C-alpha positions in Angstrom: -56.4 -73.0 -70.6 -53.9 -70.1 -70.6 -51.0 -72.6 -70.5 -52.4 -74.4 -73.6 -52.8 -71.1 -75.5 -49.3 -70.0 -74.5 -47.8 -73.3 -75.6 -49.7 -73.1 -78.9 -48.6 -69.5 -79.6 -45.0 -70.3 -78.8 -45.1 -73.4 -81.0 -46.7 -71.3 -83.8 -44.0 -68.6 -83.5 -41.2 -71.1 -83.3 -42.4 -73.2 -86.3 -43.0 -70.0 -88.3 -39.5 -68.9 -87.6 -38.0 -72.3 -88.5 -40.0 -73.0 -91.6 -40.6 -69.5 -92.8 -37.2 -67.9 -92.2 -34.4 -70.3 -91.2 -35.2 -73.1 -93.7 -35.5 -70.8 -96.7 -32.3 -68.9 -95.8 -30.4 -72.1 -95.4 -31.7 -73.6 -98.7 -30.9 -70.4 -100.5 -27.4 -70.2 -99.2 -26.7 -73.9 -100.1 -28.1 -73.4 -103.6 -26.0 -70.2 -104.1 -22.8 -72.0 -103.0 -23.4 -75.4 -104.6 -25.3 -74.5 -107.8 -25.0 -70.7 -108.4 -25.8 -70.8 -112.1 -29.0 -72.8 -111.6 -30.0 -70.9 -108.5 -29.9 -67.7 -110.4 -32.1 -68.9 -113.3 -29.4 -70.4 -115.7 -29.3 -67.0 -117.4 -27.4 -66.9 -120.7 -25.4 -63.7 -121.3 -24.3 -62.3 -124.7 -22.1 -59.2 -124.9 -22.8 -58.5 -121.2 -26.6 -58.6 -121.5 -28.9 -61.4 -120.5 -30.5 -62.9 -123.6 -32.5 -65.7 -122.0 -32.4 -68.7 -119.8 -31.2 -72.2 -120.7 -34.3 -73.5 -118.8 -37.1 -71.6 -120.6 -38.0 -71.7 -124.3 -38.1 -68.6 -126.4 -40.0 -68.0 -129.6 -37.9 -67.9 -132.8 -39.6 -67.3 -136.2 -36.8 -65.9 -138.4 -35.8 -68.5 -141.0 -32.1 -68.1 -140.2 -32.7 -69.5 -136.7 -33.7 -72.9 -135.4 -37.3 -72.9 -134.1 -38.2 -74.5 -130.8 -41.3 -76.3 -129.7 -44.6 -74.4 -129.9 -45.8 -73.0 -126.6 -49.4 -73.3 -125.2 -48.9 -70.6 -122.6 -51.1 -67.5 -122.6 -51.5 -64.7 -123.2 -48.3 -65.0 -125.3 -45.9 -67.9 -126.2 -43.2 -69.0 -123.7 -44.8 -67.0 -120.9 -42.9 -68.2 -117.8 -45.5 -66.9 -115.4 -48.2 -69.0 -117.1 -46.7 -72.4 -117.5 -49.1 -74.9 -119.0 -49.9 -77.3 -121.8 -53.0 -77.1 -123.9 -54.6 -80.1 -122.2 -56.3 -81.0 -125.5 -56.7 -84.6 -126.3 -55.0 -86.0 -129.5 -58.3 -86.2 -131.2 -59.5 -82.7 -130.3 -60.4 -80.8 -133.5 -58.6 -77.7 -132.2 -55.4 -79.5 -131.6 -55.6 -81.3 -134.9 -56.1 -78.0 -136.7 -53.2 -76.3 -134.8 -50.9 -79.2 -135.6 -51.9 -79.0 -139.3 -51.3 -75.3 -139.4 -47.8 -75.7 -137.8 -46.9 -78.4 -140.3 -48.1 -76.1 -143.1 -45.9 -73.2 -141.7 -42.9 -75.5 -141.6 -43.5 -76.7 -145.1 -44.0 -73.2 -146.4 -40.7 -72.1 -144.7 -38.8 -74.9 -146.4 -40.8 -76.1 -149.4 -38.0 -78.5 -150.7 -37.9 -80.4 -147.4 -40.0 -83.5 -147.9 -38.8 -85.3 -144.7 -41.4 -86.1 -142.1 -41.9 -83.3 -139.7 -40.7 -84.2 -136.2 -43.6 -84.2 -133.7 -41.9 -81.9 -131.2 -41.9 -79.1 -133.8 -45.7 -79.1 -134.0 -46.8 -80.0 -130.5 -46.3 -78.1 -127.2 -44.7 -79.7 -124.2 -46.6 -80.2 -120.9 -45.1 -77.0 -119.5 -45.3 -75.0 -122.7 -41.8 -73.7 -121.9 -39.5 -76.5 -123.1 -36.2 -74.9 -124.3 -35.1 -78.1 -126.1 -35.9 -79.9 -129.3 -35.0 -83.4 -130.3 -31.9 -83.9 -132.5 -34.3 -85.0 -135.3 -36.1 -81.7 -135.0 -32.9 -79.7 -135.2 -31.5 -81.7 -138.1 -34.9 -81.3 -140.0 -34.3 -77.5 -139.9 -30.7 -77.6 -141.2 -31.5 -77.0 -144.9 -33.7 -74.0 -144.1 -31.2 -72.4 -141.7 -28.3 -73.0 -144.0 -30.1 -71.5 -147.0 -31.2 -68.5 -145.0 -27.7 -67.9 -143.8 -26.1 -68.7 -147.2 -23.8 -71.2 -145.6 -22.8 -74.8 -146.1 -25.5 -77.2 -144.8 -22.8 -79.6 -143.6 -21.3 -76.9 -141.4 -24.7 -76.2 -139.8 -25.3 -79.9 -139.3 -21.9 -80.2 -137.6 -22.9 -77.4 -135.3 -26.2 -79.1 -134.4 -24.3 -82.4 -133.7 -21.9 -80.5 -131.4 -24.9 -79.2 -129.4 -26.6 -82.5 -128.8 -26.9 -83.1 -125.1 -27.0 -86.8 -124.1 -29.1 -88.5 -121.5 -28.6 -87.4 -117.9 -26.2 -89.8 -116.3 -26.5 -91.8 -119.6 -29.9 -93.2 -118.4 -32.5 -90.5 -117.9 -34.4 -88.6 -120.5 -33.7 -88.3 -124.2 -31.0 -86.7 -126.3 -31.8 -83.0 -126.9 -30.6 -79.7 -128.3 -31.1 -76.4 -126.5 -32.5 -74.0 -129.1 -31.2 -70.8 -127.6 -27.7 -72.1 -127.2 -27.7 -73.4 -130.7 -28.9 -70.1 -132.2 -26.3 -68.2 -130.2 -23.6 -70.6 -131.6 -24.9 -69.9 -135.1 -24.6 -66.1 -134.5 -21.0 -66.6 -133.2 -20.1 -68.6 -136.3 
């Protein structure tokens, strides 16, 4: 019996060392060498200070900025420690009311815009942290942003078009625009 216990304890210690120390250290080192930007959170720096991550959405509500997707995280929007969607069905009265309120907010911010509101501006993503919007959602906001910044709408539209990211490897996902990167480009303009 003592032999079996000793073998079990040695196996436990060895596997703990391999899976709890060696493996995480090796993966961390490989990530830091091969993908240092992503391994460190894809942090975006402006004037030497971190302003956000390219991977996590941030709330914008100033009319002179592009707005991202709504966030269903709690206790506040875009809470990276509480990633989640609302899990409400499309017919749930609470979701219908929230979408109607978001449409009304967008219409109030840009009363002259009669185009259909893109769905990603009024519904949260599954994670509640999506940093991207569709090109249609960005282009929908061009008149409001241009008016708030007192600039030519065509110049703002060109900026949006330069920030459209295509499908990964030309096949995966959809075209998208990173809201934080677009807003930082607006500020640099």
